[in-house]
C-alpha positions in Angstrom: 0.0 0.0 0.0 0.9 3.6 0.4 3.0 3.0 3.5 5.3 0.7 1.5 5.6 3.3 -1.3 6.7 6.0 1.2 9.2 3.6 2.7 10.6 2.8 -0.8 10.9 6.5 -1.6 12.7 7.2 1.7 15.3 4.6 0.7 16.1 6.4 -2.5 19.4 8.0 -3.1 18.3 11.5 -1.9 15.1 11.1 0.0 12.9 14.0 0.9 12.3 14.3 4.6 8.8 15.6 3.9 7.9 12.0 3.2 7.8 11.5 6.9 5.2 14.3 7.2 3.2 12.8 4.4 3.3 9.3 5.9 2.3 10.7 9.4 -0.6 12.5 7.8 -1.8 9.4 6.0 -1.6 7.4 9.2 -3.8 10.0 10.9 -6.3 9.9 8.1 -6.3 6.2 8.1 -7.0 5.9 11.8 -9.7 8.6 11.6 -11.5 6.6 8.9 -10.7 3.2 10.3 -10.3 3.6 14.1 -10.1 -0.2 14.5 -8.2 -0.7 11.3 -6.1 -3.8 10.9 -3.4 -1.9 9.0 -2.5 0.6 11.7 0.2 -1.5 13.3 1.7 -2.2 9.9 1.6 1.5 9.0 3.3 2.4 12.3 6.0 -0.2 11.7 6.6 1.2 8.2 6.8 4.7 9.6 9.4 3.5 12.2 11.4 2.0 9.4 11.3 5.3 7.5 12.5 7.1 10.5 15.4 4.7 10.8 16.4 5.3 7.2 16.6 9.0 7.7 18.3 8.7 11.1 20.9 6.3 9.6 21.7 8.7 6.8 22.4 11.5 9.4 24.5 9.1 11.4 26.7 8.3 8.4 27.3 12.0 8.0 28.0 12.5 11.7 30.6 9.6 11.6 32.2 11.1 8.5 32.7 14.4 10.2 33.9 12.7 13.4 36.6 10.9 11.4 37.6 14.2 9.8 38.0 15.5 13.4 35.3 18.1 12.7 33.4 17.8 16.0 31.1 20.8 15.5 29.9 19.5 12.2 29.4 16.0 13.6 27.6 17.4 16.6 25.1 19.1 14.3 24.1 15.8 12.8 24.1 14.0 16.1 21.9 16.6 17.7 19.5 16.4 14.8 19.2 12.6 15.2 18.7 13.0 18.9 16.0 15.6 18.4 14.1 13.9 15.6 14.8 10.2 16.0 15.9 9.4 19.5 14.2 6.0 19.7 15.8 4.6 16.6 19.0 2.4 16.6 20.8 5.4 15.0 19.5 7.5 17.9 21.1 5.1 20.4 24.4 5.2 18.4 24.3 9.0 18.3 23.9 9.0 22.1 26.9 6.8 22.5 28.9 9.1 20.2 28.2 12.0 22.6 29.1 10.0 25.6 32.5 9.2 24.1 33.3 12.9 23.4 
């Protein structure tokens, strides 16, 4: 369905972060129309996977700047991960990066 399409698009070379907004909006619409809908758990899972895709891309950038010893640049990406995607595996990795600094 639509959730899988958003997930596929988020895995593209240069995904648009607005896909998360669209996916969230569509989940809200779905639950408004189908409050006991069977697909809600699946949609939430797909949304979580999308968040992980975006968080992982930010983590790759943070690690790149960390290796280049550009702590300020790395911290921008780490902070964005922690603000937007703290519950993802990348969020946990970002927290570990901060603890090591």
